[in-house]
PLY file of the C-alpha trace (Angstrom):
ply
format ascii 1.0
element vertex 440
property float x
property float y
property float z
element edge 439
property int vertex1
property int vertex2
end_header
-89.50 -53.29 244.65
-89.01 -52.59 240.96
-86.59 -49.73 240.30
-88.90 -48.48 237.52
-91.67 -47.80 240.07
-89.96 -44.48 240.83
-90.28 -43.36 237.19
-93.14 -42.10 235.04
-93.11 -43.79 231.61
-94.09 -42.14 228.30
-93.87 -44.08 225.03
-92.80 -42.47 221.75
-91.26 -39.28 223.16
-87.79 -37.74 222.83
-86.71 -34.66 224.77
-84.18 -32.04 223.73
-81.29 -31.96 226.18
-77.66 -30.86 226.08
-76.53 -32.58 229.26
-76.67 -36.34 228.63
-74.59 -39.52 228.66
-74.79 -42.52 226.27
-74.64 -46.11 227.50
-75.15 -49.53 225.88
-77.74 -51.54 227.83
-80.03 -54.49 227.17
-83.19 -53.28 228.95
-84.87 -50.39 230.77
-83.89 -51.59 234.26
-80.19 -51.49 233.36
-80.73 -47.98 232.04
-82.42 -46.98 235.31
-79.37 -48.30 237.18
-77.17 -46.03 235.03
-79.39 -43.07 235.90
-79.16 -43.85 239.62
-75.36 -44.15 239.40
-74.86 -41.03 237.22
-72.16 -38.75 238.64
-71.72 -36.26 235.77
-74.98 -34.48 236.67
-78.26 -35.00 238.54
-80.09 -37.60 236.48
-83.79 -36.64 236.27
-84.78 -38.92 233.38
-83.52 -41.40 230.81
-84.34 -42.38 227.23
-84.26 -45.99 226.08
-84.34 -46.98 222.38
-85.71 -50.46 221.76
-83.99 -51.26 218.44
-80.52 -49.91 219.17
-80.72 -50.79 222.89
-79.25 -47.40 223.67
-79.58 -45.68 227.03
-79.33 -41.91 227.45
-79.26 -40.49 230.97
-80.57 -36.91 231.09
-80.17 -33.90 233.34
-83.48 -32.41 232.13
-87.04 -33.72 232.10
-90.14 -32.76 230.11
-90.94 -29.89 232.51
-87.59 -28.24 231.73
-87.18 -28.64 227.96
-88.89 -29.40 224.63
-90.33 -32.79 223.64
-90.57 -34.47 220.22
-92.25 -37.57 218.81
-89.93 -40.56 218.39
-91.68 -43.88 217.77
-88.93 -46.24 218.95
-88.13 -44.37 222.17
-89.40 -44.67 225.74
-88.95 -41.76 228.14
-88.67 -42.53 231.85
-88.78 -39.52 234.21
-88.13 -39.63 237.94
-91.45 -38.88 239.59
-89.86 -36.85 242.37
-88.60 -34.24 239.86
-92.01 -33.93 238.18
-93.80 -32.92 241.37
-94.47 -29.18 241.63
-96.08 -29.59 245.04
-94.88 -30.66 248.48
-95.84 -33.56 250.70
-95.77 -32.73 254.40
-92.93 -30.34 255.17
-91.39 -30.91 251.74
-88.01 -32.47 252.56
-88.33 -34.52 249.36
-89.52 -31.57 247.23
-87.42 -31.45 244.04
-89.46 -29.00 241.96
-88.12 -25.92 240.19
-89.66 -23.05 242.19
-86.84 -20.48 242.58
-88.38 -17.45 244.27
-89.63 -16.80 247.79
-93.18 -16.23 248.97
-92.49 -12.47 248.62
-91.33 -12.93 245.01
-87.60 -12.43 245.71
-85.36 -14.59 243.45
-83.40 -17.27 245.32
-79.60 -17.29 245.61
-77.85 -20.34 244.13
-76.94 -22.83 246.83
-73.35 -23.08 245.56
-72.72 -19.30 245.66
-71.55 -17.15 248.58
-72.94 -13.76 247.53
-74.88 -11.94 248.89
-75.11 -14.52 251.72
-72.58 -17.10 252.91
-74.67 -20.29 253.22
-74.54 -22.90 255.97
-76.26 -25.41 253.67
-74.26 -26.19 250.52
-74.29 -29.00 247.92
-70.94 -30.25 249.27
-72.14 -30.48 252.87
-75.57 -31.90 251.99
-75.18 -33.94 248.78
-78.54 -35.74 249.19
-80.66 -32.63 249.82
-81.11 -31.71 246.14
-79.37 -28.33 246.49
-79.20 -27.61 242.75
-79.27 -24.22 241.08
-81.37 -21.84 243.19
-84.41 -24.09 243.66
-86.40 -23.98 246.92
-85.46 -26.87 249.21
-85.77 -27.99 252.83
-82.37 -29.47 253.76
-82.86 -28.91 257.51
-86.42 -30.31 257.77
-87.84 -26.92 258.70
-91.45 -27.36 259.79
-92.52 -24.37 257.68
-91.42 -26.12 254.50
-89.01 -25.37 251.59
-86.97 -22.17 251.69
-83.89 -20.56 250.09
-81.25 -17.91 250.64
-82.43 -14.76 248.84
-80.68 -12.42 246.40
-81.70 -9.48 248.63
-78.72 -8.51 250.86
-81.18 -7.31 253.51
-82.96 -10.65 253.79
-80.78 -13.72 254.39
-83.46 -16.36 253.70
-87.19 -16.72 253.21
-89.76 -19.46 252.77
-91.21 -20.45 249.40
-94.86 -20.76 248.49
-95.14 -24.43 247.43
-98.68 -25.86 247.15
-99.65 -29.02 249.01
-99.99 -32.20 246.94
-103.73 -32.67 247.33
-103.68 -35.71 245.05
-101.49 -37.50 247.57
-104.44 -37.63 249.97
-108.02 -38.73 249.42
-111.38 -37.10 249.92
-114.38 -39.23 250.90
-113.58 -42.85 249.96
-111.03 -41.94 247.33
-113.28 -42.42 244.28
-111.70 -39.23 242.87
-108.14 -40.02 243.98
-105.73 -39.39 241.08
-102.41 -39.70 242.90
-99.46 -41.90 242.01
-99.22 -44.27 244.99
-98.59 -47.71 243.48
-97.96 -49.94 246.50
-100.42 -51.62 248.82
-100.59 -51.06 252.57
-98.39 -54.13 253.14
-95.80 -52.89 250.60
-96.72 -55.05 247.59
-96.21 -53.53 244.13
-99.48 -52.93 242.25
-100.28 -54.74 239.00
-100.82 -52.48 235.97
-104.51 -52.02 235.13
-103.86 -52.73 231.42
-102.42 -56.22 231.97
-104.06 -59.48 233.05
-101.09 -61.06 234.85
-100.78 -62.38 237.45
-104.50 -61.61 238.05
-107.26 -61.53 235.44
-109.88 -58.80 235.99
-112.51 -56.67 234.32
-111.25 -53.18 235.21
-110.13 -52.11 231.74
-109.66 -48.45 230.80
-111.98 -48.53 227.77
-114.85 -49.82 229.94
-114.09 -47.34 232.76
-112.84 -44.23 230.93
-113.79 -41.92 233.81
-111.97 -43.95 236.50
-108.42 -42.84 235.54
-107.01 -46.39 235.52
-103.45 -45.32 234.65
-100.23 -47.27 235.07
-100.45 -49.28 238.29
-101.71 -46.46 240.50
-104.08 -47.19 243.37
-107.68 -46.36 242.44
-111.24 -46.92 243.70
-113.31 -47.67 240.59
-115.98 -49.73 242.33
-116.96 -47.76 245.45
-114.75 -49.65 247.90
-113.83 -48.24 251.33
-110.68 -46.68 249.91
-108.32 -46.97 246.90
-106.86 -50.42 246.15
-105.10 -52.35 243.40
-104.43 -55.86 242.16
-100.96 -56.90 243.33
-98.01 -58.37 241.45
-97.93 -61.18 244.01
-99.68 -64.24 242.47
-100.82 -65.31 245.95
-102.47 -61.98 246.85
-105.15 -60.91 244.37
-105.78 -57.38 245.70
-105.17 -55.15 248.68
-106.02 -51.66 249.93
-103.46 -48.86 249.60
-102.38 -46.70 252.51
-103.47 -43.21 251.40
-104.10 -40.55 254.07
-107.39 -38.70 254.22
-107.14 -35.02 253.23
-107.26 -32.53 256.09
-109.30 -30.05 254.03
-113.04 -30.76 253.70
-114.28 -32.07 250.34
-115.56 -29.42 247.93
-119.32 -28.96 247.85
-120.46 -30.59 244.63
-123.57 -28.52 244.05
-125.09 -31.63 242.48
-127.07 -32.74 245.54
-130.61 -33.32 244.40
-134.05 -33.42 246.00
-135.44 -35.48 243.12
-134.41 -38.52 241.08
-131.81 -37.88 238.38
-130.10 -40.84 236.72
-129.71 -43.59 239.32
-130.17 -41.14 242.18
-126.62 -41.35 243.54
-126.78 -37.60 244.28
-130.25 -37.75 245.83
-130.19 -35.99 249.22
-133.91 -35.62 249.89
-135.73 -36.76 253.02
-137.96 -39.57 251.79
-137.57 -42.40 254.31
-140.15 -44.95 253.28
-139.86 -47.78 250.73
-142.07 -48.27 247.69
-144.14 -50.89 249.55
-144.62 -48.57 252.56
-141.99 -49.90 254.98
-140.18 -47.35 257.14
-136.43 -47.15 256.54
-133.88 -48.28 259.14
-131.38 -45.62 260.28
-128.03 -46.05 258.49
-126.17 -45.61 261.80
-127.94 -48.57 263.43
-127.52 -52.32 262.99
-131.05 -53.34 263.95
-133.08 -55.11 262.69
-130.54 -55.62 259.86
-126.76 -55.73 260.21
-124.93 -54.04 257.30
-121.71 -52.39 256.19
-123.01 -48.97 255.08
-121.84 -47.17 258.21
-121.92 -43.34 257.83
-118.44 -42.82 259.35
-116.90 -45.23 256.85
-118.63 -43.62 253.85
-118.55 -39.89 254.72
-119.73 -38.56 251.34
-122.67 -40.86 250.60
-125.25 -38.77 252.47
-126.11 -41.55 254.94
-127.93 -39.30 257.39
-130.89 -40.39 259.46
-132.87 -43.07 257.63
-133.26 -41.31 254.29
-133.35 -43.30 251.04
-129.95 -43.25 249.34
-128.00 -44.98 246.58
-124.44 -45.43 247.92
-123.57 -48.47 245.78
-124.73 -47.63 242.26
-128.03 -49.52 242.43
-130.64 -48.68 239.80
-132.33 -46.18 242.19
-132.27 -45.10 245.88
-133.10 -47.72 248.51
-132.81 -48.40 252.23
-132.80 -51.19 254.78
-136.28 -51.54 256.26
-137.50 -51.64 259.86
-139.37 -54.82 258.96
-137.20 -57.68 260.22
-138.46 -60.01 257.47
-137.64 -57.59 254.59
-133.94 -56.68 254.54
-134.09 -53.83 251.97
-136.31 -52.26 249.32
-136.21 -49.54 246.68
-137.81 -46.16 247.37
-140.14 -44.16 245.14
-138.43 -40.83 244.42
-140.09 -38.25 242.12
-138.03 -37.78 238.95
-136.39 -34.42 238.24
-137.29 -34.39 234.54
-141.03 -35.05 234.88
-142.45 -32.64 232.34
-146.09 -32.42 231.30
-145.20 -34.13 228.04
-143.49 -36.93 229.92
-146.48 -37.50 232.15
-148.82 -37.41 229.16
-146.65 -39.97 227.39
-146.76 -42.22 230.45
-150.53 -41.88 230.68
-150.93 -42.93 227.05
-148.88 -46.09 227.56
-150.92 -49.29 228.00
-150.61 -50.25 231.65
-150.36 -54.00 231.00
-147.27 -53.79 228.74
-144.01 -53.84 230.71
-141.03 -51.86 229.38
-138.82 -54.92 229.83
-139.99 -58.46 230.23
-139.42 -59.54 233.85
-139.53 -63.25 233.02
-137.21 -65.50 231.05
-137.55 -67.96 228.19
-135.61 -71.19 227.82
-132.49 -70.91 229.98
-132.78 -67.12 230.14
-129.73 -66.34 228.02
-131.79 -63.72 226.19
-133.18 -62.18 229.41
-132.50 -58.39 229.44
-134.67 -57.26 232.34
-133.58 -55.30 235.41
-134.22 -57.72 238.26
-131.21 -57.68 240.61
-132.38 -59.82 243.54
-131.67 -63.52 244.08
-134.22 -66.19 244.94
-133.37 -65.86 248.65
-133.65 -62.04 248.57
-129.94 -61.12 248.36
-128.81 -58.12 246.32
-126.76 -58.86 243.21
-123.15 -57.71 242.92
-122.37 -55.57 239.85
-120.74 -57.66 237.11
-117.89 -55.17 236.74
-117.24 -55.12 240.49
-114.79 -57.39 242.27
-116.31 -56.77 245.70
-117.14 -58.77 247.71
-116.40 -61.57 245.20
-113.51 -61.60 242.72
-114.44 -63.31 239.45
-113.78 -63.46 235.70
-117.39 -63.20 234.44
-116.89 -59.60 233.36
-118.50 -57.43 230.63
-115.34 -57.43 228.50
-115.04 -61.24 228.56
-118.76 -61.72 227.74
-119.51 -58.75 225.47
-122.74 -60.25 224.10
-124.26 -61.15 227.47
-125.34 -57.56 228.38
-123.63 -57.68 231.79
-124.86 -54.23 232.80
-124.98 -52.96 236.36
-126.00 -55.82 238.68
-128.88 -57.19 236.61
-129.52 -60.95 236.60
-128.08 -62.61 233.51
-127.06 -66.04 232.19
-123.71 -65.52 230.41
-122.47 -69.11 230.80
-125.49 -71.18 229.72
-126.61 -72.16 233.23
-130.17 -73.40 233.79
-131.56 -69.88 234.49
-130.42 -66.26 235.12
-128.18 -65.78 238.14
-125.75 -63.28 239.71
-122.95 -62.98 242.22
-124.36 -61.72 245.53
-123.35 -58.84 247.79
-123.27 -61.28 250.71
-119.59 -62.10 251.35
-120.60 -65.63 252.45
-122.62 -66.45 249.31
-120.75 -66.41 246.01
-123.78 -66.65 243.67
-127.43 -67.62 243.47
-130.15 -68.00 240.87
-132.41 -64.97 240.56
-135.97 -64.38 241.69
-137.45 -64.78 238.20
-140.22 -66.87 236.66
-140.37 -68.45 233.24
-142.52 -66.46 230.85
-144.79 -69.47 230.29
-145.45 -69.81 234.03
-148.11 -67.08 233.77
-150.20 -65.66 230.96
-148.65 -62.58 229.37
-150.37 -61.68 226.15
0 1
1 2
2 3
3 4
4 5
5 6
6 7
7 8
8 9
9 10
10 11
11 12
12 13
13 14
14 15
15 16
16 17
17 18
18 19
19 20
20 21
21 22
22 23
23 24
24 25
25 26
26 27
27 28
28 29
29 30
30 31
31 32
32 33
33 34
34 35
35 36
36 37
37 38
38 39
39 40
40 41
41 42
42 43
43 44
44 45
45 46
46 47
47 48
48 49
49 50
50 51
51 52
52 53
53 54
54 55
55 56
56 57
57 58
58 59
59 60
60 61
61 62
62 63
63 64
64 65
65 66
66 67
67 68
68 69
69 70
70 71
71 72
72 73
73 74
74 75
75 76
76 77
77 78
78 79
79 80
80 81
81 82
82 83
83 84
84 85
85 86
86 87
87 88
88 89
89 90
90 91
91 92
92 93
93 94
94 95
95 96
96 97
97 98
98 99
99 100
100 101
101 102
102 103
103 104
104 105
105 106
106 107
107 108
108 109
109 110
110 111
111 112
112 113
113 114
114 115
115 116
116 117
117 118
118 119
119 120
120 121
121 122
122 123
123 124
124 125
125 126
126 127
127 128
128 129
129 130
130 131
131 132
132 133
133 134
134 135
135 136
136 137
137 138
138 139
139 140
140 141
141 142
142 143
143 144
144 145
145 146
146 147
147 148
148 149
149 150
150 151
151 152
152 153
153 154
154 155
155 156
156 157
157 158
158 159
159 160
160 161
161 162
162 163
163 164
164 165
165 166
166 167
167 168
168 169
169 170
170 171
171 172
172 173
173 174
174 175
175 176
176 177
177 178
178 179
179 180
180 181
181 182
182 183
183 184
184 185
185 186
186 187
187 188
188 189
189 190
190 191
191 192
192 193
193 194
194 195
195 196
196 197
197 198
198 199
199 200
200 201
201 202
202 203
203 204
204 205
205 206
206 207
207 208
208 209
209 210
210 211
211 212
212 213
213 214
214 215
215 216
216 217
217 218
218 219
219 220
220 221
221 222
222 223
223 224
224 225
225 226
226 227
227 228
228 229
229 230
230 231
231 232
232 233
233 234
234 235
235 236
236 237
237 238
238 239
239 240
240 241
241 242
242 243
243 244
244 245
245 246
246 247
247 248
248 249
249 250
250 251
251 252
252 253
253 254
254 255
255 256
256 257
257 258
258 259
259 260
260 261
261 262
262 263
263 264
264 265
265 266
266 267
267 268
268 269
269 270
270 271
271 272
272 273
273 274
274 275
275 276
276 277
277 278
278 279
279 280
280 281
281 282
282 283
283 284
284 285
285 286
286 287
287 288
288 289
289 290
290 291
291 292
292 293
293 294
294 295
295 296
296 297
297 298
298 299
299 300
300 301
301 302
302 303
303 304
304 305
305 306
306 307
307 308
308 309
309 310
310 311
311 312
312 313
313 314
314 315
315 316
316 317
317 318
318 319
319 320
320 321
321 322
322 323
323 324
324 325
325 326
326 327
327 328
328 329
329 330
330 331
331 332
332 333
333 334
334 335
335 336
336 337
337 338
338 339
339 340
340 341
341 342
342 343
343 344
344 345
345 346
346 347
347 348
348 349
349 350
350 351
351 352
352 353
353 354
354 355
355 356
356 357
357 358
358 359
359 360
360 361
361 362
362 363
363 364
364 365
365 366
366 367
367 368
368 369
369 370
370 371
371 372
372 373
373 374
374 375
375 376
376 377
377 378
378 379
379 380
380 381
381 382
382 383
383 384
384 385
385 386
386 387
387 388
388 389
389 390
390 391
391 392
392 393
393 394
394 395
395 396
396 397
397 398
398 399
399 400
400 401
401 402
402 403
403 404
404 405
405 406
406 407
407 408
408 409
409 410
410 411
411 412
412 413
413 414
414 415
415 416
416 417
417 418
418 419
419 420
420 421
421 422
422 423
423 424
424 425
425 426
426 427
427 428
428 429
429 430
430 431
431 432
432 433
433 434
434 435
435 436
436 437
437 438
438 439
């Protein structure tokens, strides 16, 4: 893999450090090689200046010293030294905690007073035994420890928090860790570039999805975090991120009424708007589907209650009618005030809020139909699942590619969409021309 994968990059930053070495290099990778080979001190970071092509290897990082703005400089910091938490038993912990769980300051690993150590920097040069920082050179199952400065207590364990962001809750929609390789070991493509794979997951369109660097993320409700790969022959792949052992926090947002699109609806309505009973999510009859409760543990897929696990416009369910695969449900809105009801009552019943028919080729259609002519659900335009494509909102900014609504961004004969059926890439939508029926 790329040597720079082990570093966190920050543009335009200089850090104040006394312990450094200057080198002449032509690029950042050469500078990273100098940092890896540094023998004058433990290299935690390096600075690279673009104009002068200078490389400075550093003993300190931004957690240990002051930072300044410097427009022509790029700061690369070794990720392992930025972590203030431990993964597993913490043998790779390289943080700066230097007191025990009882608050006793640690003895420096290189000193012999008050305790003569068995583990020293000379004997264990790869264990990170610097200063008096907590470490786990002997793979103790209880985690990082240190010799103490109390003559009456030879050693004690340190209180190092677990790295919760290195595991995922639910399906990893809120995963903010720094894993940047796929489960087969491929390096992830940065989210802010379009090579080797073009895509629509751009930070400005998904500001809440934390699409940083090339870290694995789950911006589209997949089974677990994934990324585009740097292999031109493999567009995307899941990442191997363990599930957290602690239960997910209770959100407190679960609702018994319809708010927004109803993704937090956890009520017990189990009948569709046309009166069909809902199929249980845990069964595959009469309709086979992929929304299996065990695979999506935080979507509220209990019993046969109406839910919105995929960001549809409102809660829905598969029906027990074998000829109708799925339908929306009628959920009472949370914000139904007397004024709102009065306003609805005063609205002429024959005037639709949006026109559910199209004129010409339908390029101006802005309705909310999201079902194809054969009854398949539409895939969201910003999603790459199940079909990867380049017809994205950022590439067609004037086409109103919102949610999974039928649209005609490319001048086809009528509105269409990609489908959620893995075996059907796209279909025209279940829409009529406006002149096919009278609509005064």
